[in-house]
C-alpha positions as a Python dict, from the first residue, in 0.01 Angstrom:
ca = {
    (1, 'M'): (0, 0, 0),
    (2, 'D'): (-63, -352, 141),
    (3, 'S'): (-157, -392, 506),
    (4, 'Y'): (-51, -685, 727),
    (5, 'L'): (-146, -768, 1083),
    (6, 'I'): (137, -924, 1285),
    (7, 'Q'): (56, -1072, 1625),
    (8, 'V'): (324, -1047, 1893),
    (9, 'N'): (343, -1214, 2232),
    (10, 'G'): (117, -1063, 2495),
    (11, 'H'): (-69, -1145, 2814),
    (12, 'G'): (-438, -1188, 2892),
    (13, 'D'): (-714, -1262, 2648),
    (14, 'H'): (-613, -1006, 2388),
    (15, 'A'): (-260, -1010, 2250),
    (16, 'P'): (-143, -673, 2115),
    (17, 'M'): (-143, -621, 1741),
    (18, 'L'): (104, -430, 1529),
    (19, 'D'): (-34, -276, 1211),
    (20, 'V'): (251, -293, 960),
    (21, 'H'): (234, -130, 617),
    (22, 'L'): (462, -255, 340),
    (23, 'K'): (489, -92, 4),
    (24, 'N'): (393, -330, -275),
    (25, 'T'): (639, -285, -562),
    (26, 'G'): (471, -542, -778),
    (27, 'N'): (766, -780, -749),
    (28, 'T'): (709, -1119, -599),
    (29, 'L'): (977, -1220, -350),
    (30, 'S'): (1086, -1575, -424),
    (31, 'P'): (1303, -1750, -163),
    (32, 'G'): (1626, -1890, -305),
    (33, 'K'): (1636, -1670, -613),
    (34, 'V'): (1886, -1388, -644),
    (35, 'K'): (1907, -1198, -971),
    (36, 'G'): (2210, -1299, -1178),
    (37, 'R'): (2302, -1598, -965),
    (38, 'K'): (2218, -1957, -1032),
    (39, 'P'): (2218, -2143, -699),
    (40, 'R'): (2462, -2434, -672),
    (41, 'W'): (2637, -2620, -394),
    (42, 'A'): (2994, -2499, -347),
    (43, 'V'): (3104, -2578, 9),
    (44, 'R'): (3480, -2573, 47),
    (45, 'A'): (3716, -2605, 341),
    (46, 'S'): (3862, -2275, 462),
    (47, 'E'): (4217, -2168, 380),
    (48, 'M'): (4299, -2182, 752),
    (49, 'S'): (4192, -2546, 771),
    (50, 'K'): (4400, -2627, 464),
    (51, 'K'): (4705, -2466, 620),
    (52, 'T'): (4661, -2654, 948),
    (53, 'F'): (4907, -2942, 961),
    (54, 'N'): (5017, -3151, 1259),
    (55, 'P'): (5341, -3330, 1167),
    (56, 'V'): (5307, -3582, 1451),
    (57, 'R'): (4962, -3690, 1338),
    (58, 'A'): (5064, -3687, 973),
    (59, 'I'): (5359, -3918, 1037),
    (60, 'V'): (5200, -4144, 1299),
    (61, 'D'): (4875, -4185, 1104),
    (62, 'S'): (5070, -4287, 795),
    (63, 'M'): (5256, -4560, 984),
    (64, 'K'): (5045, -4851, 861),
    (65, 'V'): (5204, -5109, 1084),
    (66, 'E'): (5070, -5378, 1316),
    (67, 'P'): (5250, -5465, 1641),
    (68, 'N'): (5387, -5813, 1700),
    (69, 'P'): (5085, -6013, 1823),
    (70, 'K'): (5313, -6228, 2041),
    (71, 'K'): (5426, -5928, 2249),
    (72, 'A'): (5214, -5686, 2450),
    (73, 'M'): (5233, -5333, 2316),
    (74, 'I'): (5449, -5086, 2510),
    (75, 'S'): (5383, -4729, 2405),
    (76, 'L'): (5658, -4481, 2486),
    (77, 'S'): (5514, -4223, 2251),
    (78, 'L'): (5245, -4018, 2427),
    (79, 'G'): (5338, -3731, 2657),
    (80, 'D'): (5047, -3800, 2892),
    (81, 'P'): (5164, -3895, 3245),
    (82, 'T'): (4824, -4036, 3340),
    (83, 'V'): (4808, -4323, 3088),
    (84, 'F'): (4941, -4607, 3302),
    (85, 'G'): (4807, -4497, 3640),
    (86, 'N'): (5148, -4500, 3807),
    (87, 'L'): (5158, -4120, 3839),
    (88, 'P'): (4828, -4008, 3995),
    (89, 'T'): (4776, -3651, 4101),
    (90, 'N'): (4781, -3567, 4470),
    (91, 'D'): (4474, -3623, 4690),
    (92, 'E'): (4473, -3255, 4786),
    (93, 'V'): (4435, -3163, 4419),
    (94, 'T'): (4130, -3383, 4366),
    (95, 'R'): (3985, -3280, 4703),
    (96, 'A'): (4008, -2913, 4603),
    (97, 'V'): (3803, -2980, 4289),
    (98, 'K'): (3546, -3187, 4481),
    (99, 'E'): (3496, -2906, 4731),
    (100, 'V'): (3440, -2654, 4454),
    (101, 'L'): (3202, -2886, 4271),
    (102, 'D'): (3000, -2945, 4587),
    (103, 'S'): (2980, -2571, 4655),
    (104, 'G'): (2789, -2511, 4331),
    (105, 'Q'): (2947, -2167, 4305),
    (106, 'Y'): (3143, -2220, 3984),
    (107, 'N'): (2887, -2358, 3739),
    (108, 'G'): (2838, -2042, 3535),
    (109, 'Y'): (3039, -1839, 3289),
    (110, 'A'): (3360, -1677, 3404),
    (111, 'P'): (3524, -1366, 3258),
    (112, 'S'): (3711, -1457, 2941),
    (113, 'V'): (4049, -1397, 3107),
    (114, 'G'): (3949, -1593, 3418),
    (115, 'Y'): (3812, -1506, 3759),
    (116, 'Q'): (3994, -1218, 3923),
    (117, 'S'): (4058, -1419, 4241),
    (118, 'C'): (4209, -1704, 4037),
    (119, 'R'): (4434, -1468, 3844),
    (120, 'E'): (4545, -1323, 4178),
    (121, 'A'): (4625, -1675, 4301),
    (122, 'V'): (4844, -1754, 3999),
    (123, 'A'): (5017, -1415, 4018),
    (124, 'A'): (5091, -1466, 4389),
    (125, 'Y'): (5225, -1818, 4327),
    (126, 'Y'): (5473, -1710, 4058),
    (127, 'N'): (5550, -1360, 4187),
    (128, 'C'): (5910, -1295, 4287),
    (129, 'P'): (6128, -984, 4323),
    (130, 'E'): (6314, -1066, 4000),
    (131, 'A'): (5991, -1097, 3800),
    (132, 'P'): (5699, -933, 3985),
    (133, 'L'): (5344, -1025, 3886),
    (134, 'K'): (4997, -890, 3957),
    (135, 'A'): (4655, -1025, 3863),
    (136, 'Q'): (4639, -807, 3552),
    (137, 'D'): (4957, -982, 3431),
    (138, 'V'): (4778, -1319, 3417),
    (139, 'I'): (4547, -1454, 3146),
    (140, 'L'): (4389, -1792, 3223),
    (141, 'T'): (4350, -2026, 2925),
    (142, 'S'): (4222, -2367, 2826),
    (143, 'G'): (4549, -2549, 2883),
    (144, 'C'): (4899, -2440, 2788),
    (145, 'S'): (4818, -2509, 2422),
    (146, 'Q'): (4564, -2226, 2414),
    (147, 'A'): (4810, -2003, 2599),
    (148, 'I'): (5063, -2061, 2320),
    (149, 'E'): (4795, -2002, 2056),
    (150, 'L'): (4688, -1668, 2209),
    (151, 'A'): (5047, -1557, 2258),
    (152, 'L'): (5132, -1632, 1895),
    (153, 'A'): (4814, -1467, 1771),
    (154, 'V'): (4879, -1145, 1960),
    (155, 'L'): (5247, -1116, 1863),
    (156, 'A'): (5251, -1217, 1497),
    (157, 'N'): (5066, -1119, 1180),
    (158, 'P'): (5032, -1323, 860),
    (159, 'G'): (5350, -1280, 659),
    (160, 'Q'): (5571, -1237, 964),
    (161, 'N'): (5794, -1515, 1099),
    (162, 'I'): (5866, -1677, 1434),
    (163, 'L'): (6179, -1858, 1552),
    (164, 'V'): (6113, -2215, 1665),
    (165, 'P'): (6351, -2476, 1815),
    (166, 'R'): (6460, -2780, 1615),
    (167, 'P'): (6392, -3037, 1755),
    (168, 'G'): (6082, -2881, 1902),
    (169, 'F'): (5720, -2931, 2001),
    (170, 'S'): (5518, -2965, 1680),
    (171, 'L'): (5227, -2745, 1797),
    (172, 'Y'): (5425, -2425, 1735),
    (173, 'K'): (5446, -2496, 1364),
    (174, 'T'): (5089, -2627, 1345),
    (175, 'L'): (4948, -2308, 1494),
    (176, 'A'): (5175, -2069, 1306),
    (177, 'L'): (5113, -2211, 960),
    (178, 'S'): (4737, -2208, 1014),
    (179, 'M'): (4767, -1834, 1088),
    (180, 'G'): (4979, -1764, 781),
    (181, 'I'): (5292, -1710, 992),
    (182, 'E'): (5626, -1837, 858),
    (183, 'V'): (5830, -2071, 1080),
    (184, 'K'): (6208, -2045, 1094),
    (185, 'L'): (6378, -2333, 1272),
    (186, 'Y'): (6686, -2270, 1486),
    (187, 'N'): (6909, -2562, 1582),
    (188, 'L'): (6959, -2722, 1921),
    (189, 'L'): (7289, -2900, 1978),
    (190, 'P'): (7273, -3258, 2111),
    (191, 'E'): (7646, -3259, 2187),
    (192, 'K'): (7585, -2964, 2423),
    (193, 'A'): (7285, -3119, 2602),
    (194, 'W'): (7051, -2952, 2352),
    (195, 'E'): (7166, -2594, 2409),
    (196, 'I'): (7065, -2344, 2138),
    (197, 'D'): (7305, -2277, 1852),
    (198, 'L'): (7307, -1904, 1927),
    (199, 'E'): (7492, -1804, 1612),
    (200, 'H'): (7238, -1988, 1397),
    (201, 'L'): (6950, -1843, 1598),
    (202, 'E'): (7065, -1484, 1551),
    (203, 'S'): (7131, -1536, 1180),
    (204, 'L'): (6760, -1609, 1126),
    (205, 'V'): (6633, -1279, 1265),
    (206, 'D'): (6505, -1026, 1011),
    (207, 'E'): (6267, -730, 999),
    (208, 'K'): (5968, -967, 986),
    (209, 'T'): (6059, -1166, 1296),
    (210, 'A'): (5772, -1136, 1546),
    (211, 'C'): (5897, -1350, 1835),
    (212, 'L'): (6139, -1614, 1957),
    (213, 'I'): (5997, -1932, 2114),
    (214, 'V'): (6207, -2073, 2398),
    (215, 'N'): (6095, -2409, 2537),
    (216, 'N'): (6263, -2481, 2870),
    (217, 'P'): (6253, -2750, 3009),
    (218, 'S'): (6221, -2906, 2668),
    (219, 'N'): (5978, -3132, 2491),
    (220, 'P'): (6109, -3348, 2319),
    (221, 'C'): (6463, -3322, 2456),
    (222, 'G'): (6422, -3334, 2833),
    (223, 'S'): (6691, -3065, 2852),
    (224, 'V'): (6711, -2781, 3105),
    (225, 'F'): (6902, -2465, 3017),
    (226, 'S'): (7157, -2326, 3262),
    (227, 'K'): (7127, -1973, 3393),
    (228, 'S'): (7425, -1862, 3184),
    (229, 'H'): (7278, -2008, 2865),
    (230, 'L'): (6943, -1838, 2927),
    (231, 'Q'): (7130, -1509, 2972),
    (232, 'E'): (7297, -1566, 2634),
    (233, 'I'): (6956, -1626, 2474),
    (234, 'L'): (6823, -1307, 2634),
    (235, 'A'): (7122, -1115, 2502),
    (236, 'V'): (7030, -1217, 2145),
    (237, 'A'): (6667, -1117, 2200),
    (238, 'S'): (6771, -785, 2351),
    (239, 'R'): (7016, -704, 2070),
    (240, 'Q'): (6761, -788, 1803),
    (241, 'C'): (6461, -637, 1990),
    (242, 'V'): (6262, -961, 1955),
    (243, 'P'): (6010, -1056, 2229),
    (244, 'I'): (6016, -1406, 2376),
    (245, 'L'): (5733, -1657, 2398),
    (246, 'A'): (5849, -1887, 2678),
    (247, 'D'): (5690, -2232, 2684),
    (248, 'E'): (5749, -2326, 3048),
    (249, 'I'): (5483, -2593, 3095),
    (250, 'Y'): (5754, -2821, 3243),
    (251, 'G'): (5880, -2546, 3473),
    (252, 'D'): (6018, -2687, 3799),
    (253, 'M'): (6000, -3042, 3658),
    (254, 'V'): (6377, -3078, 3680),
    (255, 'F'): (6590, -3344, 3842),
    (256, 'A'): (6766, -3289, 4174),
    (257, 'D'): (7109, -3219, 4026),
    (258, 'C'): (6973, -2934, 3813),
    (259, 'K'): (6804, -2597, 3869),
    (260, 'Y'): (6520, -2443, 3671),
    (261, 'E'): (6537, -2068, 3611),
    (262, 'P'): (6222, -1898, 3477),
    (263, 'I'): (6360, -1690, 3192),
    (264, 'A'): (6170, -1377, 3299),
    (265, 'T'): (6367, -1364, 3627),
    (266, 'L'): (6688, -1301, 3433),
    (267, 'S'): (6593, -992, 3232),
    (268, 'T'): (6439, -651, 3291),
    (269, 'T'): (6464, -545, 2927),
    (270, 'V'): (6317, -825, 2713),
    (271, 'P'): (5936, -849, 2713),
    (272, 'I'): (5822, -1209, 2769),
    (273, 'L'): (5495, -1400, 2749),
    (274, 'S'): (5544, -1710, 2965),
    (275, 'C'): (5301, -1999, 2903),
    (276, 'G'): (5234, -2265, 3165),
    (277, 'G'): (4961, -2461, 3335),
    (278, 'L'): (4858, -2746, 3562),
    (279, 'A'): (4892, -3026, 3305),
    (280, 'K'): (5235, -3173, 3370),
    (281, 'R'): (5359, -3069, 3713),
    (282, 'W'): (5023, -3152, 3872),
    (283, 'L'): (4965, -3452, 3640),
    (284, 'V'): (4619, -3342, 3517),
    (285, 'P'): (4652, -3263, 3143),
    (286, 'G'): (4283, -3332, 3081),
    (287, 'W'): (4172, -3055, 3317),
    (288, 'R'): (4273, -2793, 3056),
    (289, 'M'): (4399, -2519, 3285),
    (290, 'G'): (4676, -2297, 3155),
    (291, 'W'): (4792, -1939, 3177),
    (292, 'I'): (4995, -1663, 3018),
    (293, 'L'): (5219, -1457, 3248),
    (294, 'I'): (5296, -1114, 3105),
    (295, 'H'): (5644, -989, 3195),
    (296, 'D'): (5700, -638, 3063),
    (297, 'R'): (5919, -441, 3302),
    (298, 'R'): (6000, -171, 3044),
    (299, 'D'): (5641, -137, 2920),
    (300, 'I'): (5741, -244, 2569),
    (301, 'F'): (5423, -446, 2520),
    (302, 'G'): (5225, -160, 2671),
    (303, 'N'): (4848, -171, 2668),
    (304, 'E'): (4832, -288, 2308),
    (305, 'I'): (4950, -646, 2373),
    (306, 'R'): (4753, -672, 2696),
    (307, 'D'): (4434, -547, 2531),
    (308, 'G'): (4498, -777, 2238),
    (309, 'L'): (4522, -1080, 2466),
    (310, 'V'): (4196, -983, 2635),
    (311, 'R'): (4019, -949, 2301),
    (312, 'L'): (4156, -1280, 2175),
    (313, 'S'): (4048, -1453, 2495),
    (314, 'Q'): (3693, -1336, 2426),
    (315, 'R'): (3668, -1548, 2111),
    (316, 'I'): (3608, -1858, 2327),
    (317, 'L'): (3542, -1865, 2701),
    (318, 'G'): (3827, -2101, 2769),
    (319, 'P'): (3929, -2245, 3105),
    (320, 'C'): (3701, -2471, 3307),
    (321, 'T'): (3532, -2272, 3584),
    (322, 'V'): (3536, -2563, 3831),
    (323, 'V'): (3913, -2601, 3799),
    (324, 'Q'): (3948, -2223, 3823),
    (325, 'G'): (3759, -2231, 4149),
    (326, 'A'): (3999, -2493, 4284),
    (327, 'L'): (4311, -2323, 4156),
    (328, 'E'): (4416, -2137, 4470),
    (329, 'R'): (4373, -2452, 4681),
    (330, 'I'): (4564, -2662, 4427),
    (331, 'L'): (4856, -2418, 4421),
    (332, 'H'): (4880, -2381, 4798),
    (333, 'R'): (4764, -2717, 4934),
    (334, 'T'): (4968, -2952, 4718),
    (335, 'P'): (5237, -3087, 4951),
    (336, 'P'): (5604, -3051, 4848),
    (337, 'E'): (5659, -3425, 4878),
    (338, 'F'): (5417, -3480, 4587),
    (339, 'Y'): (5646, -3287, 4351),
    (340, 'H'): (5951, -3458, 4498),
    (341, 'N'): (5807, -3808, 4455),
    (342, 'T'): (5704, -3741, 4094),
    (343, 'L'): (6051, -3616, 4005),
    (344, 'S'): (6213, -3905, 4189),
    (345, 'I'): (6021, -4154, 3973),
    (346, 'L'): (6102, -3965, 3653),
    (347, 'K'): (6471, -3936, 3743),
    (348, 'S'): (6493, -4307, 3824),
    (349, 'N'): (6325, -4398, 3494),
    (350, 'A'): (6549, -4159, 3303),
    (351, 'D'): (6862, -4308, 3457),
    (352, 'L'): (6748, -4665, 3387),
    (353, 'C'): (6656, -4582, 3028),
    (354, 'Y'): (6973, -4385, 2961),
    (355, 'A'): (7198, -4658, 3101),
    (356, 'A'): (7020, -4936, 2912),
    (357, 'L'): (7015, -4757, 2576),
    (358, 'S'): (7374, -4634, 2611),
    (359, 'A'): (7486, -4997, 2618),
    (360, 'I'): (7322, -5076, 2282),
    (361, 'P'): (7551, -5052, 1977),
    (362, 'G'): (7415, -4808, 1721),
    (363, 'L'): (7222, -4591, 1968),
    (364, 'Q'): (7335, -4270, 2137),
    (365, 'P'): (7090, -4138, 2397),
    (366, 'V'): (7127, -3782, 2526),
    (367, 'R'): (7094, -3768, 2904),
    (368, 'P'): (6787, -3564, 3010),
    (369, 'A'): (6781, -3320, 3300),
    (370, 'G'): (6404, -3280, 3343),
    (371, 'A'): (6057, -3293, 3186),
    (372, 'M'): (5937, -3639, 3078),
    (373, 'Y'): (6144, -3726, 2771),
    (374, 'L'): (6469, -3863, 2641),
    (375, 'M'): (6605, -3832, 2287),
    (376, 'V'): (6805, -4112, 2125),
    (377, 'E'): (7024, -4083, 1818),
    (378, 'I'): (7014, -4371, 1570),
    (379, 'E'): (7351, -4422, 1401),
    (380, 'M'): (7182, -4491, 1071),
    (381, 'E'): (7503, -4605, 902),
    (382, 'H'): (7486, -4912, 1125),
    (383, 'F'): (7125, -4987, 1027),
    (384, 'P'): (7152, -4960, 647),
    (385, 'E'): (6834, -5156, 578),
    (386, 'F'): (6633, -4863, 717),
    (387, 'E'): (6604, -4542, 517),
    (388, 'N'): (6532, -4319, 816),
    (389, 'D'): (6403, -4294, 1173),
    (390, 'V'): (6042, -4345, 1059),
    (391, 'E'): (6124, -4684, 905),
    (392, 'F'): (6334, -4776, 1209),
    (393, 'T'): (6050, -4704, 1453),
    (394, 'E'): (5793, -4874, 1228),
    (395, 'R'): (5992, -5195, 1233),
    (396, 'L'): (6043, -5160, 1608),
    (397, 'I'): (5665, -5169, 1642),
    (398, 'S'): (5608, -5460, 1406),
    (399, 'E'): (5885, -5675, 1551),
    (400, 'Q'): (5897, -5578, 1919),
    (401, 'S'): (5566, -5398, 1986),
    (402, 'V'): (5751, -5094, 2123),
    (403, 'F'): (5626, -4757, 2001),
    (404, 'C'): (5862, -4459, 2015),
    (405, 'L'): (5803, -4139, 1820),
    (406, 'P'): (6042, -4087, 1529),
    (407, 'A'): (6206, -3749, 1576),
    (408, 'T'): (6111, -3650, 1223),
    (409, 'C'): (5792, -3550, 1407),
    (410, 'F'): (6004, -3281, 1572),
    (411, 'E'): (6190, -3178, 1254),
    (412, 'Y'): (6497, -3377, 1364),
    (413, 'P'): (6551, -3696, 1162),
    (414, 'N'): (6747, -4002, 1273),
    (415, 'F'): (6653, -3972, 1639),
    (416, 'F'): (6358, -4107, 1834),
    (417, 'R'): (6188, -3983, 2152),
    (418, 'V'): (6118, -4196, 2457),
    (419, 'V'): (5854, -4097, 2716),
    (420, 'I'): (5980, -4188, 3064),
    (421, 'T'): (5651, -4170, 3258),
    (422, 'V'): (5569, -4541, 3218),
    (423, 'P'): (5614, -4785, 3509),
    (424, 'E'): (5971, -4899, 3576),
    (425, 'E'): (5911, -5260, 3472),
    (426, 'M'): (5780, -5141, 3136),
    (427, 'I'): (6083, -4917, 3084),
    (428, 'L'): (6313, -5214, 3147),
    (429, 'E'): (6112, -5446, 2922),
    (430, 'A'): (6100, -5185, 2644),
    (431, 'C'): (6476, -5128, 2662),
    (432, 'S'): (6536, -5503, 2653),
    (433, 'R'): (6324, -5533, 2338),
    (434, 'I'): (6498, -5233, 2178),
    (435, 'Q'): (6831, -5404, 2249),
    (436, 'E'): (6710, -5726, 2088),
    (437, 'F'): (6587, -5531, 1786),
    (438, 'C'): (6914, -5342, 1742),
    (439, 'E'): (7127, -5653, 1783),
    (440, 'M'): (6926, -5820, 1507),
    (441, 'H'): (6965, -5531, 1261),
    (442, 'Y'): (7299, -5376, 1357),
    (443, 'Q'): (7572, -5387, 1095),
    (444, 'G'): (7934, -5306, 1169),
    (445, 'A'): (8131, -5090, 930),
    (446, 'E'): (8211, -5380, 696),
    (447, 'G'): (7862, -5532, 704),
    (448, 'A'): (7699, -5199, 633),
    (449, 'Q'): (7935, -5138, 342),
    (450, 'D'): (7861, -5483, 194),
    (451, 'L'): (7486, -5422, 225),
    (452, 'E'): (7520, -5089, 47),
    (453, 'C'): (7709, -5257, -237),
    (454, 'D'): (7432, -5515, -274),
    (455, 'K'): (7167, -5249, -323),
}
């Protein structure tokens, strides 16, 4: 038996000693050597990382194109309302954060699901008789993106499938595939202001369907579903016993001639996880404050889904504590005219853009009713020199320095998306350049046919 003296931390002149006896087996321990294994470097990326794929980044990053150096770049591609400085948040919003920061009371860790008082504030703000909410029905998250991630993770297992809109926000697919969840795309109908093709939607449901994603108001379409259409969607979900993940980050961002209906207010039978946040309505996407609202009037989710969301939230302590501390003040102090002014600017830009693009031969914009986007169909038969929407938008950049996202990014080829948050003069200039571009490349029926014959 070998004897070792190990000194441990102590106080005073004499640190305590532990007398430890280890049995000597005669074998010499050699770091780095394990019997039967020859050490070698073999570091590989995880399967999850290999499955993670962002179609927007994949397409945009592959667009090796330089803008026209003679024209200043106009980017209508990024859904960030803060880029150009024409849509600042309200002074009351920033003042609320400053007060919390100065108080020094929110510099530590918060509970993984958010402070109780902040969850109460969100519940009170969205509570209504048709869809009652309490603090325990709210999970605070790091932006709406994390809310969607947690909601997907709690509802679906690898090997199951989810129903996703086409065209639709690319994050749904990115998250699902990384988790080993299959994505089934249901069609939206441009001729019906992007309503869901309900027959197609229902045909996709099978025994492995974990949830239906409903994005209303829509990114990338700028559409807002009517109450009757939402009731039709709920009827499908109810018949098929499929829960809904409602992406409502653009909730209440609808134009004056339209009304937004939170989907949970229209059903007592379908369990719904509604995802939202401060990013868009309050114009602070970088503050990373989102939430999940749990609507489960029939206790179909029960404790299992709620407990699952709590456990998943504990993986990373998500939302910023300073913004949490300001949340109640932000929700209750923001003046109504702030929301009105933001929507007034967006509606004006949407009308200008829609009118200008409607007048261009070869383009068919779909009028938006809310959010921050407008989708435009390219009549590709009139632009035969371009193979698809990606080539069309690449050339638009190189010739006119106008950057719109090709709708292939949203699984919907031969369209492009316009962001309408830019200043009015930039919208007008961009539309003028798009008109010039289309006039240069447009071919009538005969011209297009001749060009095809020459190929």
